[in-house]
C-alpha positions in Angstrom: 0.4 0.2 -39.1 -1.2 -3.3 -39.3 -4.6 -3.8 -40.9 -6.1 -4.7 -37.5 -4.9 -1.4 -36.0 -6.2 0.6 -38.9 -9.6 -1.1 -38.6 -9.5 -0.6 -34.8 -8.9 3.1 -35.0 -11.5 3.5 -37.7 -14.2 1.4 -36.0 -13.8 2.7 -32.5 -14.6 6.3 -33.6 -18.1 5.1 -34.3 -20.9 6.5 -32.0 -21.8 3.0 -30.8 -18.4 2.5 -29.3 -18.5 5.9 -27.5 -21.9 4.9 -26.1 -20.7 1.5 -24.9 -17.5 2.9 -23.4 -19.1 5.7 -21.4 -22.0 3.6 -20.2 -20.4 2.5 -16.9 -19.5 6.1 -16.0 -23.0 7.2 -17.1 -24.7 4.7 -14.8 -22.4 5.3 -11.9 -23.1 9.1 -12.1 -26.9 9.0 -12.6 -27.7 6.0 -10.3 -25.3 7.5 -7.8 -26.9 10.9 -7.7 -30.3 9.2 -7.2 -29.5 6.6 -4.5 -27.0 8.8 -2.6 -29.6 11.6 -2.7 -26.7 14.0 -3.0 -27.2 17.7 -3.4 -24.0 17.8 -5.6 -24.1 17.3 -9.4 -21.4 18.1 -12.0 -21.2 21.7 -13.0 -21.6 21.0 -16.7 -24.6 18.8 -16.0 -26.1 21.7 -13.9 -25.5 24.1 -16.8 -27.4 21.9 -19.3 -30.3 21.5 -16.8 -30.4 25.3 -16.3 -30.4 26.0 -20.0 -33.2 23.5 -20.6 -35.2 24.8 -17.6 -35.2 28.2 -19.3 -36.8 26.4 -22.3 -39.4 24.9 -20.0 -37.8 21.4 -19.9 -37.7 20.5 -16.2 -36.1 17.1 -15.3 -33.1 16.0 -13.3 -32.3 13.7 -16.2 -32.4 16.5 -18.9 -28.7 16.2 -19.5 -29.0 12.4 -20.0 -31.8 13.0 -22.5 -29.6 15.5 -24.4 -26.7 13.0 -24.5 -29.0 10.2 -25.7 -30.4 12.5 -28.4 -26.9 13.5 -29.6 -26.0 9.8 -29.8 -29.1 8.9 -31.8 -28.6 11.8 -34.2 -24.9 11.0 -34.7 -25.6 7.3 -35.2 -28.3 7.9 -37.8 -26.3 10.6 -39.6 -23.2 8.4 -39.9 -25.2 5.2 -40.7 -22.6 3.4 -38.6 -23.0 -0.2 -37.5 -24.8 -1.0 -34.2 -22.5 -3.9 -33.5 -19.7 -3.7 -30.9 -16.6 -5.9 -30.9 -15.9 -6.7 -27.3 -12.2 -7.1 -27.9 -12.0 -3.6 -29.5 -14.1 -2.2 -26.7 -11.7 -3.5 -24.1 -8.8 -2.2 -26.1 -10.5 1.2 -26.3 -10.9 1.3 -22.5 -7.2 0.4 -22.2 -6.3 3.2 -24.6 -8.3 5.7 -22.6 -6.7 4.5 -19.4 -3.3 5.0 -21.0 -4.2 8.6 -22.1 -5.5 9.3 -18.5 -2.2 8.0 -16.9 -0.2 10.1 -19.4 -2.1 13.2 -18.6 -1.8 12.4 -14.9 2.0 12.5 -15.1 2.0 15.5 -17.5 -0.2 17.9 -15.6 -1.5 16.1 -12.5 1.3 14.4 -10.5 4.4 16.4 -11.5 3.0 19.9 -10.6 1.3 18.5 -7.4 2.4 21.6 -5.4 0.8 24.0 -7.9 -2.9 23.3 -7.3 -5.5 20.8 -6.5 -6.5 19.7 -10.0 -9.9 18.1 -9.4 -12.4 20.2 -7.5 -15.0 18.5 -5.3 -17.5 19.9 -2.8 -15.8 20.1 0.6 -18.3 17.9 2.4 -18.6 15.3 -0.3 -17.8 11.7 0.7 -15.5 9.4 -1.2 -18.4 7.8 -3.1 -19.9 11.1 -3.9 -16.6 12.3 -5.3 -16.4 9.2 -7.5 -19.9 9.9 -8.8 -19.0 13.5 -9.6 -15.8 12.5 -11.4 -17.7 10.1 -13.6 -20.2 12.9 -14.4 -17.4 15.4 -15.1 -15.9 13.1 -17.8 -19.2 12.8 -19.7 -20.8 16.2 -19.4 -17.8 18.5 -19.4 -16.7 16.8 -22.6 -20.2 17.0 -24.0 -20.4 20.8 -23.3 -16.8 21.9 -23.9 -15.7 19.5 -26.7 -19.0 18.4 -28.3 -20.9 21.7 -28.2 -18.4 24.5 -27.6 -15.4 23.3 -29.6 -17.8 22.1 -32.4 -19.5 25.5 -32.5 -16.2 27.5 -32.4 -14.8 25.3 -35.3 -17.9 26.0 -37.3 -17.6 29.8 -37.0 -13.8 30.1 -37.0 -13.6 28.2 -40.3 -15.8 30.9 -41.8 -13.7 33.6 -40.3 -10.2 32.3 -41.2 -9.0 31.5 -44.7 -6.5 29.0 -43.3 -8.4 25.9 -41.9 -5.4 25.0 -39.6 -5.3 28.4 -38.1 -9.1 28.2 -37.5 -8.8 24.9 -35.8 -5.9 26.1 -33.6 -7.8 29.2 -32.6 -11.0 27.3 -31.8 -9.0 24.7 -29.8 -7.2 27.3 -27.7 -10.4 29.3 -27.1 -12.3 26.2 -26.0 -9.4 25.2 -23.7 -9.4 28.7 -22.0 -13.1 28.6 -21.5 -12.9 25.1 -20.1 -10.3 26.2 -17.6 -12.3 29.3 -16.6 -15.4 27.1 -15.9 -13.7 25.4 -13.0 -13.6 28.7 -11.0 -17.3 29.5 -11.4 -20.1 28.8 -8.8 -20.1 28.2 -5.1 -17.8 25.1 -5.4 -15.4 26.7 -7.9 -11.7 26.6 -7.0 -9.9 29.8 -6.0 -8.2 31.2 -9.1 -4.5 30.9 -9.4 -2.4 31.4 -12.6 -0.7 28.0 -12.1 -4.0 26.1 -11.8 -5.5 28.1 -14.7 -2.5 27.2 -16.9 -2.6 23.6 -15.8 -6.3 23.2 -16.7 -5.8 25.0 -20.0 -3.2 22.4 -20.9 -5.7 19.7 -19.9 -8.3 21.4 -22.1 -5.9 21.3 -25.1 -5.1 17.7 -24.4 -8.8 16.7 -24.4 -9.5 18.7 -27.5 -6.8 16.9 -29.5 -8.2 13.6 -28.2 -11.7 14.6 -29.2 -10.7 15.4 -32.7 -8.5 12.3 -33.2 -10.3 9.7 -31.2 -13.8 10.9 -30.7 -16.2 11.6 -27.8 -16.2 8.2 -26.0 -12.4 8.0 -25.6 -12.2 11.6 -24.5 -15.0 11.4 -22.0 -13.6 8.1 -20.5 -10.1 9.5 -20.4 -11.4 12.6 -18.6 -13.3 10.5 -16.0 -10.4 8.1 -15.4 -8.0 11.1 -15.0 -10.2 12.7 -12.4 -10.5 9.4 -10.6 -6.7 8.9 -10.6 -6.1 12.4 -9.3 -8.9 12.0 -6.7 -7.4 8.7 -5.5 -4.0 10.3 -5.1 -5.5 13.1 -3.1 -4.1 15.8 -5.3 
């Protein structure tokens, strides 16, 4: 591996690159929900808002504040640079797009007759669906990879003597819960074994990405994948 590639993979895991990469999706989602005055928001976003409401924090931007807080804490803890190399950022977007296309062919396009992979409210317009897909990439990854997978890894590493077994168990558990989440609520999809298995594979895929490439690449891959599936009408 060339020195540029080694530097690229190391630098693009820094929090500032994650923030810069997901910024367009973040803006599309939050500006879109405000200007479209839509009654639909991403389920993971709604979950964060509900939890914070129970703690007397009432704001439609509560999830955005949590995301910002996580970024600031991570940035300060790692003491990483605040500079972003535009060439590396564009390459990171291309890398995320590659991962999204790969996942699309692995579990999206090939099993098209198994299930509709990306749920959206039945009355949502095309623009509203795009807004929701952008939000899903950010907040489902924040909840299921950032919070859930991180928490499971913390506890499983204290329950298993073998760290690899602990990581595998945490990854599988997080993927199963991620899949189940898509069947909850009034806009949840009807449960089928095929779609459940398909989403579990997606959860495993995103978990591996999260561990190896960080939050930004995983969230943007998730958003781009949902957009691809939505465009193809799957």
